[in-house]
C-alpha positions as CSV (number, residue, x, y, z in Angstrom):
1,M,15.4,-13.9,-18.7
2,S,18.3,-12.6,-20.5
3,I,18.1,-10.5,-24.2
4,P,18.3,-12.9,-26.7
5,D,22.2,-11.6,-29.3
6,H,19.8,-11.4,-32.8
7,A,17.3,-9.2,-30.2
8,R,20.9,-7.0,-29.4
9,A,21.5,-7.3,-33.0
10,N,18.8,-5.0,-33.8
11,F,19.0,-2.5,-30.9
12,Q,22.2,-1.9,-31.6
13,T,21.8,-1.2,-35.4
14,L,18.5,1.0,-34.7
15,L,20.8,3.3,-32.1
16,R,23.5,4.0,-35.4
17,A,20.5,4.8,-37.4
18,A,19.8,7.3,-35.0
19,A,22.3,8.5,-34.0
20,D,23.0,9.0,-37.9
21,G,19.6,10.5,-38.4
22,N,18.6,7.6,-40.1
23,L,15.4,6.8,-39.0
24,A,11.6,7.6,-40.2
25,L,7.8,6.9,-39.1
26,L,6.1,5.8,-41.3
27,V,2.1,4.8,-41.2
28,C,1.7,1.5,-42.3
29,T,-1.5,-1.0,-41.7
30,D,-1.4,-3.8,-40.2
31,A,-1.4,-7.1,-41.8
32,A,-3.5,-8.9,-39.3
33,T,-6.6,-6.9,-38.2
34,G,-5.5,-3.5,-41.4
35,A,-5.6,-1.3,-38.5
36,P,-3.5,1.6,-38.8
37,R,0.0,1.7,-37.1
38,Y,2.9,4.0,-36.7
39,V,6.1,2.0,-37.4
40,V,9.5,3.2,-36.5
41,C,12.5,2.2,-39.1
42,A,15.8,2.9,-39.9
43,V,16.2,3.9,-43.6
44,G,18.7,3.2,-45.8
45,R,19.7,3.4,-49.6
46,N,20.4,0.4,-52.7
47,G,22.1,2.9,-55.3
48,E,18.8,5.9,-55.7
49,D,16.0,4.1,-53.6
50,F,15.3,4.3,-50.5
51,L,15.1,0.9,-47.6
52,F,13.1,0.9,-44.9
53,T,13.8,-1.9,-42.1
54,P,10.7,-2.1,-39.8
55,F,11.5,-1.6,-35.9
56,G,8.7,-2.1,-34.3
57,H,5.4,0.5,-34.2
58,L,3.9,2.7,-31.1
59,A,1.9,1.5,-28.6
60,E,-1.4,3.1,-29.3
61,S,-2.6,3.7,-25.8
62,N,-1.2,4.0,-22.6
63,P,2.7,2.1,-22.7
64,Y,2.5,1.5,-19.7
65,E,-0.6,-1.2,-19.1
66,A,0.3,-2.5,-21.6
67,Y,3.7,-4.3,-20.4
68,Q,4.7,-5.3,-17.4
69,P,8.1,-4.8,-15.8
70,P,10.8,-7.8,-15.9
71,E,11.4,-9.4,-12.9
72,P,14.0,-9.5,-10.2
């Protein structure tokens, strides 16, 4: 399975934010469950305001148990 263009673009944005020191880890609330989530966000500015773009949340448990590796 190939990675779609929008996912590649988001990953490149995440890499640029990391290289520029513009990443943040925020504690947010899961909209479906109400549980706390630790969300990786890119940080931008709009004038005096900060903008946070969420990219994903950190795994709560062992991530090796949550994901299967890609098949050859």
